[in-house]
C-alpha positions in Angstrom: 67.8 31.2 -37.6 66.3 34.5 -38.9 64.0 36.9 -37.2 61.2 38.5 -39.2 58.9 41.3 -38.4 55.5 40.2 -39.8 52.3 42.1 -40.5 49.0 41.0 -41.9 47.1 43.6 -44.0 43.8 42.4 -45.4 44.6 38.8 -46.4 48.3 39.5 -47.3 51.2 38.8 -45.0 54.4 40.9 -45.2 57.7 39.8 -43.8 61.0 41.7 -43.2 64.3 40.2 -41.9 65.2 42.5 -38.9 68.9 42.1 -39.7 68.6 42.4 -43.5 66.1 44.9 -44.9 66.7 43.6 -48.4 65.1 40.4 -47.3 61.5 41.5 -47.7 58.6 39.4 -49.0 54.8 39.8 -49.5 54.2 36.5 -47.8 54.8 34.6 -44.6 57.9 32.4 -44.6 56.9 29.0 -43.1 60.1 28.0 -41.3 60.0 26.7 -37.7 63.6 27.7 -37.2 62.7 31.3 -37.6 61.4 33.7 -34.9 58.4 36.0 -35.8 58.0 39.4 -34.2 54.5 40.7 -34.6 51.7 42.8 -33.2 49.2 40.3 -34.6 50.1 37.2 -32.6 46.6 35.6 -32.7 46.4 36.1 -36.4 49.8 34.5 -36.8 48.9 31.5 -34.7 45.7 31.1 -36.6 47.7 31.2 -39.8 49.9 28.3 -38.7 46.8 26.4 -37.4 45.2 26.8 -40.9 48.2 24.9 -42.2 47.4 22.1 -39.8 50.6 22.8 -37.9 51.0 20.9 -34.6 53.8 23.1 -33.4 54.8 26.8 -33.6 58.0 28.7 -34.4 59.3 31.3 -31.9 56.9 34.2 -31.6 57.5 37.6 -30.0 54.4 39.7 -29.3 55.4 43.4 -29.8 52.9 44.6 -27.2 54.3 42.4 -24.4 57.8 43.1 -25.6 57.1 46.8 -25.3 55.7 46.5 -21.8 58.8 44.7 -20.6 61.5 46.8 -22.3 59.8 50.2 -21.8 58.5 49.6 -18.2 56.4 52.7 -18.2 53.2 53.1 -16.3 50.1 54.0 -18.3 50.2 57.5 -16.7 53.2 58.3 -18.9 51.6 57.2 -22.1 49.4 59.4 -24.2 47.5 56.5 -25.6 45.4 54.3 -23.4 45.2 51.2 -25.7 48.2 49.7 -27.3 48.2 50.1 -31.1 51.2 49.6 -33.4 51.1 53.2 -34.7 50.7 54.5 -31.2 53.8 52.4 -30.2 55.8 54.1 -32.9 54.5 57.6 -32.1 55.2 57.2 -28.4 58.8 56.3 -29.2 59.0 59.2 -31.6 59.7 57.0 -34.6 56.8 58.6 -36.6 54.7 61.7 -36.1 50.9 62.2 -36.1 50.9 62.8 -39.8 52.0 59.3 -40.7 49.4 57.3 -42.6 49.6 53.6 -43.3 49.2 52.9 -47.0 50.4 50.3 -49.5 53.4 52.3 -50.6 54.9 52.4 -47.1 54.2 48.9 -45.8 57.9 48.0 -46.1 58.9 51.3 -44.4 56.6 50.5 -41.5 58.3 47.1 -41.0 61.7 48.7 -41.2 60.7 51.2 -38.5 59.4 48.4 -36.3 62.5 46.3 -36.8 64.7 49.3 -35.9 62.7 50.0 -32.7 62.6 46.4 -31.7 66.4 46.2 -31.9 66.8 49.5 -30.0 64.5 48.3 -27.2 66.3 44.9 -27.0 69.6 46.6 -26.2 68.1 49.2 -23.8 68.8 47.2 -20.7 71.1 44.2 -20.4 69.2 42.7 -17.4 65.8 42.9 -19.2 67.4 41.4 -22.3 68.8 38.5 -20.3 65.4 38.0 -18.6 63.6 38.1 -22.0 65.9 35.4 -23.3 66.0 33.2 -20.2 62.4 33.5 -19.0 60.0 35.3 -21.3 60.8 33.4 -24.5 60.1 30.1 -22.7 56.9 31.3 -21.2 55.8 32.5 -24.7 56.4 29.0 -26.0 54.2 27.5 -23.3 51.3 30.0 -23.8 51.3 30.1 -27.6 51.3 26.4 -27.9 48.2 26.3 -25.7 46.6 29.1 -27.8 47.2 26.9 -30.8 45.6 23.8 -29.2 42.8 25.7 -27.5 40.9 24.8 -24.3 37.9 22.4 -24.2 34.6 23.9 -23.1 31.0 22.9 -22.5 29.2 25.0 -25.1 25.7 24.1 -23.8 26.6 25.2 -20.3 28.0 28.4 -21.8 24.7 29.2 -23.5 22.9 28.7 -20.2 25.3 31.0 -18.4 24.8 33.7 -21.0 21.0 33.7 -20.3 21.5 33.8 -16.6 24.0 36.7 -16.8 21.8 38.8 -19.1 19.0 38.7 -16.5 21.3 39.5 -13.7 22.9 42.5 -15.6 19.4 43.8 -16.5 18.4 43.7 -12.8 21.5 45.6 -11.7 21.0 48.3 -14.3 17.4 48.7 -13.1 18.5 49.1 -9.5 21.1 51.7 -10.5 18.6 53.6 -12.6 15.6 53.5 -10.2 17.3 53.7 -6.9 20.4 55.9 -7.7 19.5 57.8 -10.9 22.4 56.3 -12.7 21.7 55.9 -16.4 25.1 55.2 -17.9 26.8 52.8 -15.5 28.9 51.2 -18.3 30.6 54.5 -19.2 34.2 54.5 -17.9 34.3 58.3 -17.6 31.2 58.2 -15.3 32.9 55.5 -13.2 36.0 57.6 -12.7 33.9 60.7 -11.9 31.9 58.8 -9.4 35.0 57.5 -7.6 36.5 61.0 -7.6 33.2 62.4 -6.1 33.5 59.9 -3.2 37.1 60.8 -2.6 38.3 57.2 -3.3 41.9 56.8 -4.5 42.2 54.7 -7.6 43.8 51.4 -6.6 45.1 49.5 -9.6 41.9 50.0 -11.6 38.3 51.4 -11.3 37.1 47.8 -11.0 39.4 47.0 -8.1 38.5 50.3 -6.4 34.8 49.5 -6.6 35.7 46.1 -5.0 37.6 47.8 -2.2 34.6 50.0 -1.3 31.8 47.6 -2.1 30.9 46.9 1.6 30.6 50.5 2.6 29.0 51.9 -0.6 26.0 50.3 -2.3 26.7 52.0 -5.6 30.2 50.7 -5.7 28.9 47.3 -4.9 26.4 47.4 -7.8 29.0 48.8 -10.2 31.5 46.1 -9.2 28.9 43.4 -9.8 27.9 44.9 -13.1 31.4 45.1 -14.5 32.3 41.6 -13.3 29.1 40.1 -14.7 29.5 42.0 -18.0 33.1 40.8 -18.4 31.9 37.2 -17.9 29.0 37.7 -20.4 31.4 39.2 -23.0 33.7 36.2 -22.7 30.8 33.7 -23.0 29.5 35.5 -26.1 33.0 35.5 -27.6 33.4 31.8 -26.9 30.1 30.9 -28.6 30.5 33.2 -31.6 34.2 33.0 -32.3 36.1 30.6 -34.6 37.0 27.2 -33.3 33.7 25.3 -33.3 31.6 24.1 -30.4 34.1 22.2 -28.3 37.1 24.5 -27.9 38.0 28.1 -27.4 41.2 29.8 -28.3 42.1 32.6 -25.9 44.6 35.4 -26.7 47.5 34.9 -24.3 49.9 37.7 -23.3 53.1 36.6 -21.6 54.0 40.0 -20.3 50.5 41.2 -20.0 50.9 43.8 -17.2 53.8 46.0 -16.1 54.4 43.5 -13.3 54.7 40.8 -16.0 51.7 38.8 -15.1 50.5 36.4 -17.8 47.0 37.4 -18.9 44.2 36.2 -21.2 42.1 38.4 -23.4 39.1 37.4 -25.4 37.9 35.3 -23.7 39.2 36.2 -20.3 38.9 32.8 -18.8 41.2 33.6 -15.9 38.8 36.3 -14.7 35.7 34.2 -14.6 33.9 34.0 -11.3 34.2 30.6 -9.8 30.5 29.8 -10.6 31.2 30.4 -14.3 34.5 28.4 -14.6 32.6 25.2 -14.8 32.4 25.5 -18.6 36.1 24.5 -18.7 36.5 20.8 -19.1 39.5 18.5 -19.6 40.4 16.6 -22.7 39.7 12.8 -22.8 41.8 10.9 -20.3 42.8 14.0 -18.4 41.6 15.6 -15.2 41.7 19.3 -14.2 44.2 20.3 -11.5 44.3 23.7 -9.8 47.5 24.7 -8.1 47.6 27.9 -6.0 50.2 29.6 -3.8 48.8 30.2 -0.3 49.1 33.9 0.8 51.5 34.5 -2.1 52.1 38.2 -2.0 51.9 38.3 1.8 54.5 35.5 2.1 56.8 37.3 -0.4 56.6 40.5 1.6 57.3 38.8 4.9 60.4 37.0 3.4 61.8 40.1 1.6 61.3 42.3 4.6 62.7 39.6 7.0 60.1 40.6 9.5 60.0 37.7 12.0 56.6 38.6 13.4 55.1 38.7 9.9 56.9 35.4 9.0 55.5 33.8 12.1 52.0 35.1 11.2 52.3 33.5 7.7 52.5 30.1 9.4 49.0 30.6 10.8 47.3 33.0 8.3 48.1 36.7 7.8 44.8 37.6 6.3 42.7 35.9 9.0 44.8 37.6 11.7 44.3 41.0 9.9 40.5 40.3 9.7 40.4 39.5 13.4 42.4 42.5 14.5 41.2 45.2 12.1 37.7 44.1 11.1 37.0 42.2 14.4 35.7 39.3 12.4 38.1 36.5 11.6 35.7 35.2 8.8 36.2 38.3 6.7 39.4 37.0 5.2 38.7 38.2 1.7 38.0 41.7 2.9 41.2 41.7 4.9 43.1 40.6 1.8 41.9 43.7 0.1 43.2 45.8 3.0 46.6 44.1 2.7 46.8 45.0 -1.1 45.8 48.6 -0.3 48.6 48.8 2.2 51.0 47.3 -0.4 49.8 49.8 -3.0 50.4 52.8 -0.7 46.8 53.7 -0.2 46.8 56.6 2.3 43.0 56.3 2.9 43.3 53.2 5.1 41.6 53.3 8.4 43.6 54.2 11.5 43.0 50.7 12.8 44.5 49.3 9.7 47.5 51.6 9.9 48.1 50.6 13.5 48.1 46.9 12.4 50.9 47.3 9.9 53.0 49.6 12.1 53.4 46.7 14.6 55.7 45.1 12.1 58.9 47.1 12.6 61.1 45.5 10.0 58.3 45.6 7.5 58.0 49.4 8.0 61.8 49.7 7.6 61.7 47.7 4.4 58.9 49.9 3.0 61.0 53.0 3.7 64.0 51.3 2.0 61.9 50.8 -1.1 60.8 54.4 -1.1 64.5 55.6 -0.8 65.6 53.2 -3.6 63.0 54.4 -6.1 63.6 58.1 -5.2 67.3 57.7 -5.9 67.5 55.2 -8.7 64.2 56.1 -10.3 63.4 52.5 -11.0 62.4 49.4 -9.0 61.9 45.7 -9.8 62.5 42.1 -8.9 65.8 40.4 -8.3 65.8 39.7 -12.1 64.7 42.6 -14.1 61.0 43.6 -14.6 61.8 47.2 -13.7 59.3 50.0 -13.5 60.6 53.5 -14.0 59.6 56.6 -12.1 59.6 59.9 -13.9 58.2 62.0 -11.1 57.7 61.9 -7.3 54.5 59.9 -7.5 55.5 56.3 -6.9 53.1 55.0 -4.2 53.1 51.8 -6.3 56.8 51.0 -5.6 56.3 48.4 -2.9 53.5 46.7 -4.8 55.6 46.5 -7.9 58.5 44.8 -6.1 56.2 42.2 -4.5 54.1 41.6 -7.6 57.0 41.5 -10.0 58.7 39.0 -7.6 55.6 36.9 -7.6 55.5 36.9 -11.4 59.2 35.8 -11.5 58.6 32.9 -9.1 55.4 31.9 -10.9 57.0 31.9 -14.4 60.0 29.9 -13.2 57.6 27.3 -11.8 55.7 27.2 -15.2 58.9 26.7 -17.1 60.1 23.9 -14.8 56.8 22.0 -14.8 56.8 22.1 -18.6 60.5 21.0 -18.8 60.4 18.2 -16.2 57.0 16.6 -16.1 55.3 14.8 -18.9 51.5 14.1 -19.1 50.8 17.6 -17.8 49.3 20.3 -19.9 49.3 24.0 -19.0 45.8 25.5 -19.6 45.2 28.8 -17.8 47.1 31.2 -15.5 44.8 32.4 -12.8 46.7 35.2 -11.0 48.8 33.3 -8.4 47.5 29.9 -9.5 47.5 27.7 -12.6 45.0 25.4 -14.1 46.5 22.3 -15.6 45.1 19.1 -17.1 47.0 16.0 -16.0 46.8 12.3 -16.8 43.8 11.1 -14.7 45.6 7.8 -14.0 48.6 9.6 -12.4 46.7 12.5 -10.8 48.0 12.2 -7.3 51.6 11.5 -8.3 51.7 14.4 -10.8 50.0 16.7 -8.3 52.7 16.0 -5.7 55.5 16.6 -8.3 54.0 20.0 -9.4 53.6 21.1 -5.8 57.3 20.3 -5.1 58.4 22.5 -8.1 56.2 25.4 -7.0 57.5 25.2 -3.5 61.1 25.0 -4.6 60.9 28.0 -7.0 59.4 30.1 -4.2 62.1 29.0 -1.8 64.9 30.0 -4.2 63.8 33.7 -4.0 62.0 33.9 -0.6 64.0 31.5 1.6 62.5 32.8 4.9 59.0 31.3 4.2 58.0 27.7 4.2 55.4 28.2 1.5 52.1 26.3 1.4 50.4 25.2 -1.8 46.7 24.7 -2.2 46.0 22.2 -5.0 43.3 19.7 -6.0 40.6 19.1 -8.5 39.3 22.2 -10.2 35.9 21.8 -8.7 37.5 22.0 -5.2 39.4 25.2 -5.9 39.6 27.6 -3.0 41.3 30.9 -2.2 
């Protein structure tokens, strides 16, 4: 088996053997025993699809590979968006004067091959994780990208029309009531958040979500961004290659620094529930949604070994938080946001919220332990890699990274086992802590029970203190 760095320029593929730079060709070598390393994963999958291939060789996406092996937060990167030349510049392989031209195509592939091998050997734990987990997850997601997902195109057109009207109304409200004329501008959004004294939690979008109940502008901007994201995805679905019945999302196996699987173009996993109805199963199949109940909260309770928090999981941590902090048990989704803010080290939590968490003594001790660990070791992660490095004293994200990277590890292990052990089940979409499958409609209940058992078992292997609950059922019945 050979590994090739591959690159498409114009209509011409270029391939270089990472272990033999003399093995260079101005073409793509079609051999399913090979592994292809590329920053153009979707183009590569389309190339194999054009050959009517029903299967794929091994594929390594360079952007996801870089995220795993480098484990640097965006704050330590000069370039916001991942690009191959930015990747090389950041790692000081080329300088700002480098220009891609026909005479240096081979040189570029040689530089990428050298950097790939260097990063692969950077950390033995990450290398082992890559080989035992990430390559198997890649196989699952890229095969789905090859096959695509069935959609209702007529319903998608209807949704487009509805969203356009809703977005127009929100922009009108922002302009007429708040004198905001460029709500789409990311710089404006950051300036607005700063002017209100809001700490950025994960992203501008999530920060708007956090403050949407206390600030009308934040609510409008949150709604605007979410609806625009859905509209962009619908437009992509209707205009992109694939025909009227299927869409072919771009999957990223290590899509975030906590290694969550994400979709780009179209971002089906981020659709609001009301818009997910365009996803339909293939003939003879039925959609099944499988979701971990209180996923991150349960992980935190188990890892901290806080008996009070563990006991609370058995009822509902978020409902209890809503009742004690927000004085309204029905505000569960708002309480969940407070929990994430605590986990992310947000120091702007209300005094009432702070008192709630201080009740859990072992949880507070565990949080302090994480702070000490990252201050001394300068890195933090799950029990199996997925480290994030700290290069300064700003690491409020440390607890969140431990919990979310652990969640990703559990989730990926469950994906791999379902794929390995159960037939008549097709992975479709990762949805944060949940998965959308399509299963044989004649065996729906039986397959549902088997999948639930695997998800529970993988959680128990890492978080043994919690008797985890799984929410599952038909997609139309999906709940938080």
